[in-house]
C-alpha positions as CSV (number, residue, x, y, z in Angstrom):
1,X,0.0,0.0,0.0
2,X,2.7,2.6,0.8
3,X,4.3,1.9,-2.7
4,X,0.9,2.7,-4.3
5,X,0.7,6.1,-2.6
6,X,4.4,6.7,-3.4
7,X,3.8,6.0,-7.1
8,X,0.8,8.2,-7.0
9,X,3.1,11.2,-6.5
10,X,6.3,9.9,-8.2
11,X,4.8,9.1,-11.6
12,X,3.2,12.5,-12.2
13,X,6.5,14.2,-11.0
14,X,8.5,12.1,-13.5
15,X,6.0,13.1,-16.2
16,X,6.3,16.8,-15.4
17,X,10.1,16.5,-15.2
18,X,10.2,14.8,-18.7
19,X,7.8,17.5,-20.1
20,X,9.9,20.3,-18.6
21,X,13.0,18.8,-20.3
22,X,11.4,19.1,-23.8
23,X,12.0,22.8,-23.8
24,X,10.8,24.8,-26.8
25,X,9.5,21.6,-28.5
26,X,6.9,21.2,-25.9
27,X,6.0,24.9,-26.0
28,X,5.5,24.6,-29.8
29,X,3.4,21.4,-29.4
30,X,1.0,23.2,-27.1
31,X,-0.6,25.3,-29.9
32,X,-1.2,22.2,-32.1
33,X,-2.8,20.2,-29.3
34,X,-5.1,23.1,-28.5
35,X,-6.1,23.5,-32.1
36,X,-6.6,19.7,-32.6
37,X,-9.0,19.3,-29.6
38,X,-11.7,22.0,-29.8
39,X,-13.9,20.5,-27.1
40,X,-11.0,21.0,-24.7
41,X,-11.3,24.8,-25.3
42,X,-15.0,24.8,-24.5
43,X,-14.3,23.0,-21.3
44,X,-11.4,25.2,-20.2
45,X,-12.6,28.7,-21.3
46,X,-14.2,29.5,-17.9
47,X,-10.7,29.0,-16.3
48,X,-8.7,31.5,-18.3
49,X,-8.3,33.9,-15.4
50,X,-7.2,31.1,-13.1
51,X,-4.7,29.9,-15.7
52,X,-3.2,33.4,-16.0
53,X,-3.0,33.7,-12.2
54,X,-1.1,30.4,-11.9
55,X,1.3,31.4,-14.7
56,X,2.0,34.7,-13.0
57,X,2.6,33.0,-9.6
58,X,5.1,30.6,-11.2
59,X,6.9,33.4,-12.9
60,X,7.1,35.6,-9.7
61,X,8.0,32.6,-7.7
62,X,11.1,32.0,-9.8
63,X,12.4,35.6,-9.8
64,X,16.1,35.6,-9.0
65,X,16.3,38.5,-6.5
66,X,20.1,38.7,-6.5
67,X,20.1,39.0,-10.3
68,X,17.3,41.5,-10.1
69,X,19.1,43.8,-7.7
70,X,22.3,43.5,-9.6
71,X,20.7,44.8,-12.8
72,X,18.8,47.6,-11.0
73,X,22.2,49.1,-10.1
74,X,22.6,49.9,-13.8
75,X,19.2,51.3,-14.5
76,X,19.8,53.2,-17.9
77,X,19.4,50.1,-20.1
78,X,16.5,48.7,-18.1
79,X,14.7,52.1,-18.1
80,X,15.1,52.4,-21.9
81,X,13.9,48.9,-22.6
82,X,11.0,49.4,-20.2
83,X,10.0,52.7,-21.9
84,X,10.1,51.1,-25.3
85,X,8.0,48.2,-24.1
86,X,5.2,50.0,-22.2
87,X,5.2,53.4,-23.9
88,X,6.8,53.2,-27.4
89,X,5.0,50.2,-28.7
90,X,1.4,51.2,-27.7
91,X,2.0,54.8,-29.0
92,X,3.1,53.5,-32.4
93,X,0.4,50.9,-32.6
94,X,-2.3,53.3,-31.5
95,X,-1.3,55.9,-34.1
96,X,-1.2,53.2,-36.9
97,X,-4.7,51.9,-35.8
98,X,-6.2,55.4,-35.9
99,X,-4.4,56.8,-38.9
100,X,-5.4,53.8,-41.1
101,X,-9.0,54.0,-40.0
102,X,-9.0,50.5,-38.6
103,X,-11.0,51.7,-35.6
104,X,-14.0,52.5,-37.8
105,X,-13.6,49.6,-40.3
106,X,-12.9,46.8,-37.8
107,X,-13.3,47.9,-34.2
108,X,-12.8,44.3,-32.9
109,X,-9.4,44.0,-34.6
110,X,-8.4,47.5,-33.6
111,X,-9.3,46.7,-30.0
112,X,-7.3,43.4,-30.2
113,X,-4.2,45.2,-31.5
114,X,-4.4,47.9,-28.9
115,X,-4.8,45.5,-26.0
116,X,-1.9,43.5,-27.4
117,X,0.4,46.6,-27.5
118,X,-0.7,47.8,-24.1
119,X,-0.1,44.4,-22.4
120,X,3.0,43.7,-20.4
121,X,5.4,41.1,-21.7
122,X,4.6,37.5,-21.0
123,X,5.8,36.3,-17.6
124,X,7.2,33.2,-19.4
125,X,9.6,35.3,-21.5
126,X,12.6,34.9,-19.2
127,X,12.1,31.1,-19.2
128,X,11.7,31.0,-22.9
129,X,14.9,33.1,-23.4
130,X,16.7,30.7,-21.1
131,X,15.4,27.7,-23.0
132,X,16.8,29.3,-26.2
133,X,20.2,29.7,-24.6
134,X,19.9,33.5,-24.3
135,X,20.7,35.6,-21.2
136,X,17.4,35.9,-19.4
137,X,18.5,38.2,-16.6
138,X,18.0,41.5,-18.5
139,X,14.7,40.1,-19.8
140,X,13.6,39.3,-16.3
141,X,14.5,42.8,-14.9
142,X,12.8,44.6,-17.7
143,X,9.8,42.3,-17.4
144,X,9.4,43.1,-13.7
145,X,9.6,46.9,-14.2
146,X,7.3,46.8,-17.2
147,X,4.7,44.7,-15.4
148,X,4.8,47.1,-12.4
149,X,4.0,50.0,-14.7
150,X,1.5,48.4,-17.0
151,X,-1.6,49.0,-14.9
152,X,-0.9,52.7,-15.2
153,X,0.2,52.9,-18.8
154,X,-2.6,50.6,-19.9
155,X,-5.2,52.8,-18.2
156,X,-3.7,55.9,-19.9
157,X,-3.6,54.4,-23.4
158,X,-7.1,52.9,-23.0
159,X,-8.4,56.4,-22.3
160,X,-6.4,57.9,-25.2
161,X,-7.1,55.3,-27.9
162,X,-10.0,53.0,-27.0
163,X,-12.8,55.4,-25.9
164,X,-15.9,53.3,-25.3
165,X,-14.6,50.2,-27.1
166,X,-13.8,48.5,-23.8
167,X,-16.5,47.0,-21.6
168,X,-14.7,48.5,-18.5
169,X,-13.5,52.0,-17.9
170,X,-9.7,52.7,-18.2
171,X,-9.6,53.3,-14.4
172,X,-11.2,49.9,-13.7
173,X,-8.9,48.2,-16.2
174,X,-5.9,49.6,-14.3
175,X,-7.3,48.6,-10.9
176,X,-8.0,45.1,-12.1
177,X,-4.5,44.7,-13.4
178,X,-3.1,45.9,-10.1
179,X,-5.3,43.4,-8.2
180,X,-4.3,40.5,-10.4
181,X,-0.6,41.3,-10.3
182,X,-0.6,42.0,-6.6
183,X,-2.4,38.8,-5.7
184,X,-0.1,36.7,-7.8
185,X,3.0,38.4,-6.3
186,X,1.7,37.8,-2.8
187,X,0.9,34.1,-3.5
188,X,4.4,33.6,-5.1
189,X,6.1,35.3,-2.1
190,X,4.3,32.9,0.3
191,X,5.3,29.9,-1.8
192,X,9.0,31.1,-1.8
193,X,8.8,31.6,2.0
194,X,7.3,28.1,2.6
195,X,9.5,26.1,0.3
196,X,12.6,28.2,-0.1
197,X,14.4,29.4,-3.2
198,X,16.8,26.4,-3.2
199,X,13.9,23.9,-3.4
200,X,12.3,25.9,-6.3
201,X,15.7,25.9,-8.2
202,X,16.2,22.2,-7.4
203,X,12.8,21.3,-8.9
204,X,13.0,23.6,-11.9
205,X,12.4,20.8,-14.5
206,X,9.0,19.6,-13.0
207,X,8.0,23.3,-12.5
208,X,8.8,23.9,-16.2
209,X,6.6,20.9,-17.0
210,X,3.8,22.2,-14.9
211,X,4.2,25.6,-16.5
212,X,3.7,24.0,-19.9
213,X,0.5,22.2,-18.7
214,X,-0.9,25.6,-17.6
215,X,0.1,27.1,-21.0
216,X,-1.8,24.3,-22.7
217,X,-4.9,25.1,-20.5
218,X,-4.7,28.8,-21.5
219,X,-4.0,28.2,-25.2
220,X,-6.9,25.6,-25.4
221,X,-9.2,28.0,-23.7
222,X,-8.7,30.8,-26.2
223,X,-8.3,28.6,-29.3
224,X,-11.4,26.6,-28.8
225,X,-13.3,28.2,-31.7
226,X,-10.4,28.4,-34.2
227,X,-11.3,25.2,-36.1
228,X,-14.9,26.3,-36.6
229,X,-13.9,29.8,-37.6
230,X,-11.4,28.4,-40.1
231,X,-14.2,26.5,-41.7
232,X,-16.7,29.3,-41.6
233,X,-14.4,32.2,-42.7
234,X,-11.1,30.7,-43.9
235,X,-9.8,33.8,-45.7
236,X,-10.4,36.1,-42.7
237,X,-9.0,33.6,-40.2
238,X,-5.8,33.0,-42.2
239,X,-5.5,36.7,-42.7
240,X,-5.5,37.3,-38.9
241,X,-2.9,34.5,-38.5
242,X,-0.6,36.2,-41.0
243,X,-1.2,39.6,-39.3
244,X,-0.3,38.1,-35.9
245,X,3.0,36.7,-37.4
246,X,3.7,40.0,-39.1
247,X,3.3,42.0,-35.9
248,X,5.3,39.5,-33.8
249,X,8.3,39.5,-36.1
250,X,8.1,43.2,-36.8
251,X,8.3,43.9,-33.0
252,X,11.1,41.4,-32.7
253,X,13.2,42.9,-35.6
254,X,12.7,46.5,-34.6
255,X,13.6,45.9,-30.9
256,X,16.6,43.8,-31.9
257,X,17.9,46.6,-34.2
258,X,17.1,49.3,-31.6
259,X,19.2,47.6,-29.0
260,X,21.9,46.1,-31.2
261,X,24.6,48.2,-29.5
262,X,24.4,46.0,-26.4
263,X,25.1,42.9,-28.6
264,X,22.8,41.0,-30.9
265,X,22.4,38.2,-28.4
266,X,21.0,40.4,-25.6
267,X,19.1,42.5,-28.1
268,X,17.4,39.4,-29.5
269,X,16.4,38.4,-25.9
270,X,14.8,41.8,-25.5
271,X,13.1,41.5,-28.9
272,X,11.6,38.1,-27.8
273,X,10.3,39.7,-24.6
274,X,8.7,42.7,-26.4
275,X,7.1,40.3,-29.0
276,X,5.6,38.0,-26.4
277,X,2.7,40.1,-25.0
278,X,0.7,38.9,-22.1
279,X,-2.8,38.9,-23.7
280,X,-4.1,36.6,-21.0
281,X,-3.6,39.4,-18.5
282,X,-5.8,41.6,-20.6
283,X,-8.4,38.8,-20.9
284,X,-8.4,38.4,-17.1
285,X,-8.7,42.2,-16.6
286,X,-11.7,42.5,-19.0
287,X,-13.3,39.3,-17.8
288,X,-13.2,38.0,-21.4
289,X,-16.0,40.5,-22.4
290,X,-14.5,41.1,-25.8
291,X,-15.9,41.0,-29.4
292,X,-15.5,37.7,-31.4
293,X,-12.9,39.2,-33.7
294,X,-10.8,40.2,-30.7
295,X,-11.0,36.7,-29.3
296,X,-10.1,35.2,-32.7
297,X,-7.1,37.5,-33.1
298,X,-5.9,36.6,-29.6
299,X,-6.2,32.9,-30.6
300,X,-4.1,33.5,-33.7
301,X,-1.3,35.2,-31.7
302,X,-0.8,31.9,-30.0
303,X,0.9,30.5,-33.1
304,X,3.8,32.9,-33.2
305,X,4.1,33.0,-29.4
306,X,4.5,29.3,-29.2
307,X,6.3,28.6,-32.5
308,X,8.8,31.5,-32.7
309,X,11.0,30.3,-29.7
310,X,11.5,26.9,-31.4
311,X,12.1,28.6,-34.8
312,X,14.6,31.1,-33.4
313,X,16.6,28.8,-31.1
314,X,19.3,27.9,-33.8
315,X,19.8,31.7,-34.4
316,X,19.9,32.4,-30.7
317,X,22.5,29.7,-30.1
318,X,24.7,31.0,-32.9
319,X,24.6,34.5,-31.5
320,X,25.3,33.2,-28.0
321,X,28.3,31.2,-29.2
322,X,29.6,34.2,-31.2
323,X,29.3,36.4,-28.1
324,X,31.1,33.8,-25.9
325,X,33.9,33.6,-28.5
326,X,34.3,37.3,-28.7
327,X,34.4,37.6,-24.9
328,X,37.0,34.8,-24.7
329,X,39.2,36.6,-27.3
330,X,39.2,39.8,-25.2
331,X,40.4,38.0,-22.0
332,X,44.2,38.2,-21.4
333,X,45.9,34.8,-21.9
334,X,48.4,33.4,-19.3
335,X,51.7,35.1,-19.9
336,X,50.3,38.2,-21.6
337,X,51.1,40.3,-18.5
338,X,54.8,39.2,-18.7
339,X,55.0,40.2,-22.4
340,X,53.6,43.6,-21.6
341,X,56.1,44.1,-18.7
342,X,59.0,43.0,-20.8
């Protein structure tokens, strides 16, 4: 009997450990599983807010406080990256949406694009950057500062660009975002206090696996209607998918070019973070009370969000190897000091 209860816990733990070891392959598979099983979406849609809350808790729980404080001692780069993420991106997208008349022609799509630009980066961005072999520390610090500011910037840009398109007022949106983020941070702090940072680090693989399971729940919840939409309006649905890829890789490319002076490896990590917007946070803050087109666009964004890390991993590894080689060449070799003296 004791062995039965032992296996009851050991087997799921092994499964999560294996899943966590699959890295970006598992993240990419999530979107296809969610697409292939539409009934799963209908079953899980009521739990979107809970899935987002758990994802936020996991991310806050894993924050490396030492690395965070170290980067905050050099605030210029973090401040610039944060300003670009939470101010630059929504301003540019808001101007494009209004100058092109998209607000009048397709308000649901305009709302989706604005909510996407106003959202903070995904809490999983540092983990994805690490899985790709990129330095996740700068991503983590910028993510924390951007997430802290987003309730205020989102409220501001909602009042400037969205008018009465939202079902909640800009002030309510900001307050809900503060509440969700504060509650998840509190829960994560309690978990770290109870179990300790060392235990969390020791069990990083099963935690990665659990994170992927929650990502599947979220992706399935918002992609439940994609298959039927693809049959009913194939051209429109495919067009939204292409648009989501275009916006994702445009943000990635512009950010990487803007920050190229810090090295392409670190700039790509920032580009990944800026491209991975936390749409789930906006869904939770609006209680999912959004037009069908907005929901469909959000569903389409799951394709680049889950596939891009897998697609970009070879590039990221080449850039990391090049940066490591360049650093090694700059280091003095044994005996160099004697040559200089002589």
